[in-house]
C-alpha positions as CSV (number, residue, x, y, z in Angstrom):
1,E,34.9,-33.9,50.2
2,F,31.9,-35.6,48.1
3,E,31.9,-38.6,45.8
4,L,29.0,-38.5,43.5
5,M,28.1,-42.0,42.7
6,D,25.4,-41.0,40.0
7,D,26.5,-42.3,36.6
8,N,23.9,-40.0,35.1
9,F,25.0,-36.7,36.9
10,T,26.1,-35.1,33.5
11,L,23.5,-36.5,31.5
12,N,21.3,-33.7,32.9
13,M,23.8,-31.2,32.3
14,G,21.4,-28.2,32.8
15,L,21.1,-29.6,36.5
16,A,24.9,-30.2,36.9
17,V,25.6,-26.6,35.8
18,E,22.9,-25.4,38.1
19,V,24.5,-27.1,41.0
20,C,28.1,-26.0,40.3
21,K,26.9,-22.4,39.8
22,D,25.1,-22.5,43.2
23,I,28.5,-23.8,44.7
24,V,30.4,-21.0,43.2
25,N,27.8,-18.3,44.1
26,R,28.1,-19.5,47.8
27,V,32.0,-19.1,47.5
28,L,32.3,-22.8,48.4
29,G,34.4,-23.8,45.4
30,S,37.6,-23.5,47.4
31,K,36.3,-25.1,50.4
32,I,34.9,-28.4,49.0
33,K,36.1,-31.1,46.7
34,W,34.2,-33.7,44.7
35,S,34.7,-36.3,42.2
36,T,32.6,-39.0,40.2
37,P,34.4,-42.3,40.7
38,N,31.7,-44.4,39.1
39,G,32.0,-42.6,35.8
40,V,30.0,-39.8,33.9
41,R,28.6,-39.5,30.4
42,P,30.6,-37.3,28.2
43,E,28.2,-36.2,25.4
44,K,27.2,-32.8,27.0
45,M,30.5,-31.6,28.2
46,N,32.4,-28.8,26.7
47,E,35.3,-26.6,28.1
48,E,32.9,-23.9,29.4
49,N,31.2,-26.4,31.5
50,L,34.3,-28.3,32.6
51,K,35.9,-24.9,33.9
52,L,32.7,-24.4,35.9
53,F,33.1,-27.8,37.4
54,K,36.7,-27.1,38.2
55,D,35.6,-23.6,39.9
56,A,33.0,-25.6,41.8
57,G,35.5,-28.1,43.4
58,C,35.7,-30.8,41.0
59,K,38.9,-32.7,41.4
60,Y,38.4,-36.0,39.5
61,L,36.2,-37.4,36.8
62,I,36.0,-41.1,35.4
63,F,35.0,-41.9,32.1
64,A,34.1,-45.5,30.6
65,P,35.1,-46.0,27.1
66,E,35.7,-49.8,27.9
67,S,37.1,-50.7,24.7
68,G,38.8,-49.2,21.4
69,S,36.9,-51.6,19.5
70,Q,33.6,-50.5,18.2
71,R,32.7,-54.1,17.2
72,L,33.0,-55.1,20.9
73,L,31.2,-52.1,22.1
74,K,28.1,-52.8,19.8
75,E,28.0,-56.5,19.3
76,V,29.1,-57.8,22.8
77,Y,28.9,-55.0,25.4
78,N,25.7,-53.3,23.7
79,K,27.3,-49.8,24.5
80,F,26.9,-46.7,22.2
81,I,30.0,-44.7,23.1
82,D,31.8,-41.8,21.3
83,L,35.6,-42.7,21.9
84,D,36.6,-39.5,20.1
85,L,34.4,-37.3,22.4
86,I,36.0,-38.9,25.6
87,L,39.5,-38.2,24.3
88,R,38.5,-34.5,23.8
89,N,36.9,-34.2,27.3
90,I,40.1,-35.7,28.7
91,R,42.3,-33.0,26.8
92,I,40.0,-30.2,28.2
93,C,40.1,-31.7,31.8
94,S,43.9,-31.9,31.6
95,K,44.1,-28.1,30.3
96,V,41.6,-26.9,33.1
97,G,43.2,-28.9,35.9
98,I,40.8,-31.8,36.5
99,R,42.3,-35.2,37.0
100,T,40.8,-38.0,35.1
101,G,40.6,-41.8,34.8
102,C,39.1,-44.4,32.3
103,F,37.6,-47.8,32.9
104,V,38.6,-50.3,30.2
105,I,37.5,-53.9,29.7
106,T,39.5,-56.8,28.2
107,G,40.0,-60.5,28.4
108,L,36.7,-61.8,27.3
109,Y,37.5,-65.1,25.0
110,V,35.3,-63.4,21.9
111,E,37.8,-60.5,22.1
112,T,39.9,-60.9,18.8
113,E,43.5,-59.8,18.2
114,E,42.2,-57.0,16.2
115,D,39.7,-56.0,19.0
116,Y,42.7,-56.0,21.5
117,S,45.0,-54.1,19.1
118,L,42.4,-51.4,18.8
119,T,42.0,-51.0,22.6
120,K,45.8,-51.0,23.1
121,E,45.9,-48.2,20.6
122,Y,43.2,-46.3,22.1
123,V,44.9,-46.7,25.5
124,K,48.0,-44.9,24.0
125,K,45.6,-42.2,22.8
126,L,44.4,-41.7,26.4
127,A,48.0,-41.3,27.8
128,K,48.9,-38.8,25.1
129,A,45.6,-37.0,25.8
130,G,46.4,-36.4,29.5
131,L,44.6,-39.2,31.2
132,D,46.0,-39.6,34.8
133,E,45.0,-43.3,35.3
134,V,43.4,-46.2,33.5
135,C,41.6,-48.9,35.5
136,V,41.6,-52.1,33.5
137,F,39.2,-54.8,34.3
138,P,38.1,-58.1,32.8
139,M,34.7,-58.8,31.6
140,L,33.1,-60.4,34.7
141,P,29.5,-60.1,34.6
142,Y,27.0,-60.7,37.3
143,P,25.2,-64.1,37.4
144,N,21.8,-64.5,35.7
145,T,22.3,-61.7,33.2
146,P,21.9,-62.0,29.5
147,M,25.9,-61.4,29.2
148,T,26.3,-64.4,31.6
149,K,23.8,-66.7,29.6
150,K,25.5,-65.9,26.3
151,Y,29.3,-66.2,27.2
152,F,29.4,-68.0,30.5
153,A,26.6,-70.5,30.1
154,D,29.1,-73.5,31.0
155,I,30.1,-71.9,34.4
156,D,28.4,-73.1,37.6
157,P,26.2,-70.1,38.6
158,V,27.2,-70.8,42.3
159,L,30.7,-70.0,41.6
160,M,30.0,-66.9,39.6
161,E,27.7,-65.7,42.4
162,Q,30.5,-66.1,45.1
163,D,33.1,-64.4,43.0
164,S,30.9,-61.7,41.7
165,G,32.3,-59.2,44.2
166,A,35.8,-60.5,44.0
167,N,38.9,-58.6,43.2
168,M,38.6,-58.1,39.3
169,N,42.1,-57.9,38.8
170,D,42.8,-61.4,40.2
171,L,40.7,-63.6,38.1
172,P,38.9,-66.8,39.6
173,Q,40.1,-70.2,38.5
174,W,36.9,-70.9,36.4
175,Y,37.4,-67.8,34.3
176,P,37.6,-68.6,30.4
177,E,41.1,-68.4,29.2
178,R,42.2,-66.9,32.6
179,E,45.8,-66.6,32.0
180,K,45.5,-64.9,28.6
181,A,43.1,-62.5,30.2
182,N,45.4,-61.6,33.0
183,K,48.3,-61.1,30.5
184,K,46.0,-58.7,28.5
185,I,45.1,-56.8,31.6
186,T,49.0,-56.2,32.6
187,N,50.0,-55.4,29.2
188,L,47.4,-52.7,28.9
189,Y,48.5,-51.3,32.4
190,K,52.3,-51.3,31.1
191,T,51.3,-49.8,27.8
192,F,49.4,-47.0,29.5
193,Y,52.1,-46.0,31.8
194,F,54.9,-46.2,29.3
195,Y,53.2,-43.7,27.2
196,K,52.0,-41.7,30.1
197,S,55.7,-41.4,31.2
198,L,56.6,-40.7,27.6
199,Y,53.9,-37.8,26.9
200,H,53.5,-36.3,30.6
201,P,56.5,-37.3,32.7
202,L,55.6,-34.6,35.2
203,S,52.3,-36.1,35.9
204,Q,53.9,-39.3,36.5
205,L,56.2,-37.6,38.9
206,R,53.1,-36.0,40.8
207,M,51.7,-39.7,41.2
208,F,55.1,-41.0,42.7
209,K,55.3,-37.9,45.0
210,N,51.5,-38.3,46.2
211,I,52.1,-42.0,47.0
212,L,55.3,-41.1,49.1
213,I,53.2,-38.5,51.1
214,S,50.0,-40.6,51.1
215,K,48.1,-37.9,49.2
216,Q,45.3,-39.8,47.2
217,E,43.8,-38.0,44.3
218,T,43.4,-41.1,42.1
219,K,42.2,-44.8,42.7
220,T,45.9,-45.8,41.9
221,E,47.5,-43.7,44.4
222,R,45.0,-45.0,47.0
223,S,45.7,-48.5,46.1
224,A,49.5,-48.0,46.2
225,V,49.5,-46.1,49.5
226,A,47.5,-49.1,50.9
227,L,49.8,-51.6,49.7
228,L,52.8,-49.6,50.8
229,S,51.3,-49.1,54.2
230,R,50.5,-53.0,54.6
231,F,54.2,-53.7,53.3
232,L,55.7,-51.4,55.9
233,G,53.0,-52.3,58.7
234,L,52.2,-48.6,59.0
235,T,48.6,-46.7,59.3
236,P,48.8,-44.0,56.6
237,K,47.9,-40.4,57.2
238,V,45.7,-39.9,54.3
239,T,45.6,-36.4,52.6
240,S,43.5,-35.5,49.4
């Protein structure tokens, strides 16, 4: 099993296709599994390529829409992301049998109610499209970056440095509007899993089954198995 950490693996789609075809030609597609836990770009994906990925052992792809608000993406995050294209690729992945996850960011104090509502609506669309899991994070930039200097200028850099690798779902005390950000994160998780259960109940049952048998196909299942094992004082037997 391989985790491809290269964010740009699918940016050079010609190379990605060549790699997958070589795996298939060597009759290794049923013997290996691979995933992209850091995320990949969606621009050059289509159904033909994603079917090839599946045949070559791809089991899981992560995308990073980050927000449903184009204002935030352009003005704050400096990202150029086609949200509709990500939705289309998630539908195709669901069709061909590749599990998917998405990174979403919320909680920065310059995020307006309209921005947050757009992100919440997009999370609903992701659930309907067949997304398997959503990973919601706060905007917690590294110290001494342009983002830090613009939006966290009043925060002690020493505090930021020591918390830069902290659990991003447990915000440090110094985080601006910390409680509000935590509530937004929790609410997006609730929204996703409610609509996921509504549109794809069998997929939710698959997740619960995997947790019970310690089969970890997604980040959510891996985290849930670890928590359950610590609670019960067990060492899980991991399958994938």
